[in-house]
C-alpha positions in Angstrom: -43.1 -7.0 182.0 -45.2 -5.8 179.0 -48.2 -7.6 180.2 -47.8 -6.1 183.6 -47.7 -2.7 182.4 -50.7 -3.2 180.3 -52.6 -4.2 183.2 -51.6 -1.2 185.2 -52.2 1.1 182.2 -55.8 -0.1 181.8 -56.5 0.1 185.5 -55.1 3.6 185.5 -57.5 4.4 182.6 -60.5 3.4 184.6 -61.0 -0.2 183.2 -62.6 -2.6 185.7 -60.9 -5.8 186.9 -63.4 -8.0 185.1 -62.8 -6.2 181.8 -59.1 -6.3 182.1 -59.3 -10.1 182.9 -61.4 -10.8 179.8 -59.0 -8.6 177.6 -55.7 -9.9 178.8 -56.4 -13.4 179.9 -55.2 -13.1 183.6 -57.4 -14.1 186.5 -58.8 -11.5 188.9 -56.2 -12.2 191.6 -53.4 -11.7 189.2 -54.9 -8.3 188.2 -55.4 -7.3 191.8 -51.7 -8.2 192.7 -50.1 -6.0 190.0 -52.6 -3.2 190.7 -51.5 -3.4 194.4 -47.8 -3.6 193.2 -48.4 -0.4 191.3 -50.1 1.3 194.2 -47.3 0.4 196.4 -44.9 2.3 194.1 -46.9 5.4 194.0 -49.1 4.9 191.1 -52.7 6.5 191.5 -55.8 7.2 189.4 -56.0 10.7 188.6 -52.3 11.4 188.6 -50.0 11.1 185.7 -48.6 7.7 185.0 -44.8 7.4 185.2 -43.0 6.6 181.9 -42.5 2.9 181.2 -39.0 2.7 182.0 -39.3 4.4 185.3 -42.3 2.2 186.2 -40.7 -0.9 185.1 -37.7 -0.2 187.5 -40.1 0.6 190.4 -41.9 -2.7 189.8 -38.8 -4.9 189.4 -37.4 -3.7 192.8 -40.4 -5.3 194.5 -41.2 -8.1 192.3 -40.8 -11.5 193.5 -39.9 -14.6 191.3 -43.6 -15.6 191.2 -45.1 -14.1 187.8 -48.8 -15.3 188.0 -50.7 -15.9 191.2 -51.6 -19.7 191.4 -53.3 -21.8 194.1 -51.8 -25.0 195.4 -54.5 -27.0 193.5 -53.6 -25.2 190.3 -50.0 -26.2 190.8 -51.1 -29.7 190.6 -52.9 -29.1 187.4 -50.4 -26.9 185.5 -47.9 -29.8 184.7 -50.7 -31.2 182.7 -51.9 -28.1 180.9 -51.3 -29.1 177.3 -53.0 -32.4 177.8 -56.0 -30.6 179.3 -56.0 -28.2 176.4 -55.9 -31.0 173.9 -59.0 -32.5 175.6 -60.9 -29.2 175.2 -59.9 -29.0 171.7 -61.7 -32.4 171.1 -64.8 -30.9 172.9 -64.5 -33.3 175.8 -66.8 -32.0 178.6 -65.6 -30.6 181.9 -66.9 -33.4 184.0 -65.3 -36.0 181.8 -61.9 -34.0 182.0 -62.1 -34.1 185.8 -62.7 -37.7 185.7 -59.9 -38.4 183.2 -57.5 -36.2 185.2 -57.9 -38.0 188.5 -57.6 -41.4 186.6 -54.3 -40.2 184.6 -52.6 -38.5 187.8 -54.2 -40.2 190.8 -54.5 -36.7 192.3 -58.0 -36.0 194.0 -59.1 -32.4 193.2 -62.6 -31.0 193.4 -64.7 -30.5 190.2 -65.0 -26.8 191.1 -61.3 -26.3 191.5 -60.9 -27.7 187.8 -63.6 -25.6 186.5 -62.0 -22.3 188.1 -58.8 -23.5 186.4 -60.4 -24.0 183.0 -62.2 -20.7 183.1 -59.0 -18.9 184.1 -56.7 -20.5 181.7 -59.1 -21.2 178.6 -62.1 -19.0 179.2 -63.9 -22.2 179.5 -67.5 -22.0 180.3 -68.1 -18.6 179.0 -71.1 -18.1 176.6 -70.4 -17.5 173.1 -70.8 -13.7 172.4 -73.4 -13.8 169.6 -75.9 -11.1 170.9 -75.5 -7.5 170.0 -73.5 -5.6 172.6 -74.6 -1.9 173.0 -72.3 0.5 174.7 -72.4 4.0 176.1 -71.5 7.0 173.9 -67.7 7.5 173.3 -66.7 4.3 175.1 -65.8 2.1 172.1 -64.6 2.1 168.3 -64.1 -1.0 166.3 -61.4 -1.4 163.5 -60.5 -3.6 160.8 -58.9 -4.0 157.3 -60.9 -5.5 154.3 -59.8 -6.2 150.8 -61.5 -4.3 148.2 -59.9 -5.0 144.9 -57.4 -3.1 142.8 -57.1 0.7 142.5 -54.6 2.9 140.6 -51.5 4.2 142.5 -51.4 8.0 141.8 -47.6 7.8 142.1 -47.0 5.0 139.6 -50.1 5.0 137.6 -50.2 1.2 138.0 -53.0 -0.8 139.5 -52.4 -2.2 143.0 -54.1 -4.3 145.3 -56.2 -2.1 147.9 -57.6 -2.4 151.4 -60.1 -0.4 153.2 -59.3 0.6 156.7 -62.6 1.1 158.8 -63.0 2.5 162.3 -66.8 2.7 163.5 -67.7 4.5 166.8 -69.9 1.9 168.2 -72.8 4.0 169.8 -73.6 6.1 166.9 -72.5 3.7 164.2 -70.6 6.7 162.5 -67.8 5.5 160.2 -64.4 6.4 159.0 -63.0 4.7 155.7 -59.6 5.1 154.1 -58.4 3.1 151.3 -54.6 2.1 151.5 -52.2 -0.2 149.7 -50.5 -1.8 152.7 -51.4 -3.2 156.0 -48.0 -2.4 157.6 -47.4 -0.7 160.9 -47.0 2.7 159.8 -50.1 2.5 157.6 -52.0 1.0 160.3 -51.0 3.9 162.7 -51.5 6.4 160.3 -55.0 5.3 159.6 -55.9 5.4 163.4 -54.6 8.9 163.6 -56.6 10.0 160.6 -59.6 8.5 162.1 -59.2 10.2 165.5 -58.7 13.5 163.6 -61.9 12.7 161.6 -63.9 12.1 164.7 -62.3 15.1 166.4 -61.5 12.9 169.4 -60.6 9.4 170.7 -63.0 6.5 172.0 -62.1 5.0 175.3 -61.5 1.7 174.0 -60.7 0.3 170.4 -61.6 -3.4 169.4 -59.1 -4.3 166.9 -58.7 -7.3 164.7 -55.6 -9.5 165.4 -53.7 -8.0 162.6 -49.8 -8.1 163.2 -49.6 -4.4 162.8 -51.7 -4.0 166.0 -51.4 -7.4 167.9 -48.1 -9.2 167.9 -49.3 -12.5 169.4 -52.8 -13.2 168.4 -53.5 -15.5 171.4 -56.9 -14.9 172.8 -55.7 -15.5 176.4 -52.4 -13.6 176.1 -52.7 -10.9 173.3 -49.4 -9.0 173.2 -49.6 -5.4 171.5 -47.2 -4.6 168.9 -44.7 -2.0 170.6 -45.6 0.8 168.2 -49.3 0.3 168.6 -49.0 0.1 172.4 -47.1 3.5 172.2 -50.1 4.9 170.0 -52.5 3.5 172.7 -50.7 5.4 175.5 -50.2 8.6 173.4 -53.9 9.0 172.6 -55.2 7.5 176.0 -57.4 4.5 174.6 -57.3 1.0 175.6 -56.7 -1.7 172.9 -59.1 -4.7 173.0 -57.9 -7.5 170.7 -60.8 -9.5 169.2 -60.5 -13.2 169.3 -58.9 -14.7 166.2 -61.5 -15.7 163.5 -64.5 -14.5 165.5 -66.0 -11.5 163.6 -69.2 -11.5 165.8 -66.9 -10.0 168.6 -66.7 -6.9 166.6 -69.4 -7.2 164.1 -70.2 -3.5 163.7 -67.0 -3.1 161.5 -67.3 -6.7 160.1 -70.5 -5.6 158.5 -68.9 -2.4 157.1 -66.6 -4.5 154.7 -69.5 -5.5 152.4 -71.3 -2.2 152.9 -68.2 -0.2 151.7 -67.8 -2.8 148.7 -71.6 -2.6 147.7 -72.6 1.0 148.7 -69.3 3.0 147.9 -67.4 1.1 145.4 -69.9 -0.8 143.4 -70.6 0.7 140.0 -68.1 3.7 140.4 -64.7 4.0 138.7 -62.3 6.3 140.7 -59.4 8.0 139.0 -57.0 6.7 141.7 -56.7 6.1 145.3 -56.8 9.6 146.3 -60.0 10.4 144.6 -61.5 7.2 146.3 -60.4 8.6 149.7 -61.9 12.0 149.1 -65.2 10.5 148.2 -65.1 8.1 151.2 -65.0 11.0 153.5 -68.0 12.6 151.9 -69.7 9.3 151.9 -69.2 8.7 155.5 -70.9 12.0 156.5 -73.3 12.8 153.7 -74.4 9.5 152.3 -74.1 6.4 154.6 -74.1 8.8 157.7 -77.3 10.4 156.8 -79.2 6.9 155.9 -81.5 5.4 158.5 -79.4 2.6 160.3 -81.1 -0.9 160.2 -80.6 -1.4 163.9 -80.8 2.0 165.7 -83.3 3.4 163.2 -81.4 6.5 163.5 -79.0 8.6 161.2 -75.5 7.8 162.5 -74.0 11.1 161.9 -76.7 13.0 163.4 -76.4 10.7 166.7 -72.7 11.1 166.6 -72.8 15.1 166.4 -75.6 15.3 169.1 -74.7 12.5 171.6 -71.4 11.0 171.2 -68.8 13.7 169.8 -68.7 15.4 173.3 -68.0 12.1 175.0 -65.0 11.2 173.0 -61.5 12.0 174.7 -59.8 15.2 173.5 -57.0 14.7 170.8 -53.4 15.2 172.2 -51.7 18.5 171.7 -49.1 16.9 169.7 -49.5 14.3 166.9 -48.1 10.8 167.3 -44.7 10.0 165.6 -44.7 6.5 164.5 -41.5 4.9 165.5 -39.8 1.8 164.0 -39.2 -1.1 166.3 -37.0 -4.2 165.7 -35.5 -6.9 167.7 -31.8 -7.2 167.3 -28.8 -9.2 168.5 -25.5 -7.5 169.6 -22.8 -8.6 167.6 -19.3 -9.1 168.6 -18.1 -5.9 167.3 -20.4 -4.2 169.9 -23.0 -3.1 167.3 -26.5 -3.8 166.3 -27.7 -3.4 162.7 -30.8 -1.3 162.4 -32.2 0.3 159.2 -29.0 -0.3 157.5 -26.8 1.4 159.8 -24.8 0.2 162.9 -25.1 1.2 166.5 -22.7 0.5 169.4 -23.6 -0.7 172.9 -21.3 -1.7 175.8 -19.4 -4.9 175.9 -21.7 -6.7 178.5 -24.6 -6.7 176.0 -22.6 -8.8 173.3 -24.6 -11.8 172.1 -27.8 -10.6 173.7 -31.1 -9.8 172.3 -32.4 -6.1 172.6 -35.2 -4.0 171.2 -34.3 -1.1 169.1 -36.6 2.0 168.5 -36.1 4.2 165.7 -37.5 7.7 165.8 -37.1 10.6 163.4 -34.1 11.9 165.4 -32.9 9.2 167.8 -32.5 5.5 168.1 -33.1 4.1 171.6 -32.1 0.6 172.6 -33.9 -1.3 175.2 -33.4 -4.5 177.1 -36.1 -6.0 179.2 -38.0 -2.6 179.1 -34.9 -0.7 180.2 -33.3 2.0 178.1 -29.7 0.9 177.7 -28.4 3.2 175.0 -29.3 6.3 172.9 -27.8 7.4 169.6 -28.6 10.2 167.1 -30.2 8.4 164.3 -28.1 7.9 161.1 -29.4 9.7 157.9 -27.3 7.8 155.5 -27.3 4.0 155.2 -24.1 2.2 156.2 -23.3 4.8 158.9 -21.5 3.6 162.0 -22.7 5.3 165.1 -19.9 4.1 167.7 -19.4 5.5 171.3 -15.9 5.0 172.4 -17.0 4.5 176.0 -18.8 1.4 175.0 -15.4 -0.3 174.7 -13.4 -1.7 177.8 -10.3 0.2 178.6 -7.9 -2.0 177.2 -9.6 -2.3 173.9 -10.1 1.3 173.7 -6.3 2.1 174.4 -5.4 -0.3 171.5 -7.8 1.7 169.1 -6.7 4.9 170.2 -2.8 4.1 169.9 -2.9 2.3 166.6 -4.5 5.1 164.5 -1.7 7.5 166.1 0.9 5.2 165.0 -0.6 5.0 161.4 -0.7 8.8 161.2 2.8 9.2 162.4 4.2 6.8 159.8 2.1 8.3 157.1 3.5 11.7 157.9 7.1 10.3 157.7 6.1 9.3 154.0 5.0 12.9 153.1 2.0 15.3 153.4 -0.2 13.6 150.7 0.1 10.3 152.4 -0.8 11.8 155.7 -3.7 13.4 154.3 -4.8 9.9 152.5 -4.4 8.1 155.9 -6.4 10.8 157.8 -9.1 10.7 155.2 -9.4 6.9 155.6 -9.3 6.9 159.4 -11.6 9.7 159.6 -14.7 7.7 158.4 -14.5 4.8 160.9 -11.3 4.1 162.7 -12.0 0.6 163.9 -13.4 -0.5 160.5 -10.5 1.0 158.4 -7.4 0.4 160.6 -6.3 -2.5 158.4 -6.8 -0.5 155.3 -4.5 2.2 156.5 -2.0 -0.3 157.6 -2.0 -2.2 154.2 -1.5 1.1 152.3 1.5 2.0 154.6 3.0 -1.3 153.5 2.6 -0.3 149.9 4.7 2.7 150.8 7.4 0.7 152.2 7.4 -1.4 148.8 7.1 1.2 146.4 9.0 4.0 148.2 8.0 7.5 149.4 8.2 9.2 146.1 5.7 6.9 144.3 3.6 6.6 147.5 3.3 10.4 147.5 2.2 10.5 143.8 -0.2 7.8 144.2 -1.8 9.4 147.4 -2.1 12.7 145.4 -3.9 10.8 142.5 -6.1 9.1 144.9 -7.3 12.2 146.8 -7.8 14.1 143.7 -10.2 11.6 142.2 -11.8 10.7 145.6 -10.9 7.1 145.4 -9.1 6.2 148.4 -9.6 2.5 148.7 -6.7 0.1 149.0 -7.3 -1.7 145.7 -7.1 1.5 143.6 -4.0 2.7 145.2 -2.4 -0.7 144.8 -3.3 -0.6 141.1 -1.9 2.8 140.6 1.4 1.7 142.1 1.5 -1.5 140.2 0.7 0.2 136.9 2.8 3.2 137.4 0.0 5.4 136.8 1.0 7.7 139.7 3.3 9.6 137.2 0.3 10.6 134.9 -1.0 14.1 135.1 -4.5 15.1 136.0 -5.6 15.7 132.3 -4.2 12.2 131.4 -6.1 10.6 134.2 -9.4 11.7 132.7 -8.8 9.5 129.6 -7.9 5.8 129.2 -4.5 5.3 130.9 -1.6 4.8 128.4 -0.3 1.4 128.5 3.3 0.5 127.3 3.6 -1.1 123.8 4.9 -4.6 123.3 8.0 -5.1 121.3 6.0 -6.2 118.3 3.8 -3.0 118.5 6.8 -0.7 118.5 8.0 -2.0 115.1 5.0 -0.2 113.6 5.7 3.3 115.3 6.5 6.2 113.0 7.4 9.9 113.6 4.6 12.5 112.9 6.5 13.9 109.7 5.9 10.4 108.3 2.2 11.1 107.5 2.9 14.8 106.1 2.7 14.8 102.3 5.8 15.6 100.5 8.0 14.5 103.4 10.2 11.5 103.4 7.8 8.6 103.9 4.7 10.8 103.2 2.6 10.3 100.0 
């Protein structure tokens, strides 16, 4: 469904069928099919695109089991796709593959049919992109990371490996450069946001390297955008165009920037730390490299950008993008998924299934097959359990509600301190702490109400309400100690041998009997 949504999104943004086909690896018939599906459920250019959840629901209602459009002849070739791919990897020519296919299968197909299949499935026959591709103003930006050595971390004062994030607006060659210590998703997205703010707008398309922060599956024929990056794409209204793996010529304007940054910005300069390097990079982009005559265009990039390209960029959105955290999770038998060291519940029917969890600054949203299935307020403290009782079946819920009631009732019978102790324990997380409460009530039965009340008072006083501590208090008889004694080491009983050396206080007073 992600790929279908991307087709519809790019078409809605005005991208042509041919470009979508090249970018996403589908044939034209497939692109047309899904565009027609979108139109049939009310999607139109010039009108706001429905949110992903709503659009997915509409499409699913009319989508048949067929995922990709395939001709009968393609059906004959598909079972042998891996074998055909292995021949292409060995540089076997198309005509020879056609002959070998007929020898292997005994199936007669036309050579033109095989060529169409190879072109659609493997981009076979396309000429290598080695010529310089010029674009219209505002239509394209190119991005990449490049390693630039070590820089001092202003926070720790230590040297760390640093990379340069670079975005070049293709028409003018105007550049944005930012040095960072990480290539993770939040950094990748933050760099994009800063670049768009630097340029004062957004290019229609962004050609990006197949870094995992942007492209989850770096397959030329089926690039899958990272979920957080796909959200960024939709928020700012650009189209992401992943470049072929290990093919820098497809985005050479940026690839050439890597040595330019090293040789013209960093070489021979020592910066105090990363912050100073970034301050200099902004000035360098506008005042130095931006004002030099470009070797290809024979013009100054910053001047061209200001006069001809800045007005062609898409405007920045009213609200800045909030980078979410995405994670694939499995629903555990206790109805919860673990996300960012906290626990979030889902209904029983999802136990054992894989889901996607999206963590924003305030909410945690859980999706399955692009459908939102649960929302929780995000936990602020690691280890927090966010449990919705309605996620449990009625029989289980009745048991959970009855058992705490029973524990509280039995605790009240022991005394008010024990009742307060059990209330404290169950108030944290009923399901997780039921057994602890039951075990403490068994201690009350073993040691009696008086001792249990004293132990409960002591545990509440010092905020140590776990079972092991209460058990130790009762076993050692520490419940009889007062609060001041509890602040010091506990007084342990002396052995018979030790008691032989006990003396009264007067023994140590001079002039008294026994004193010196």
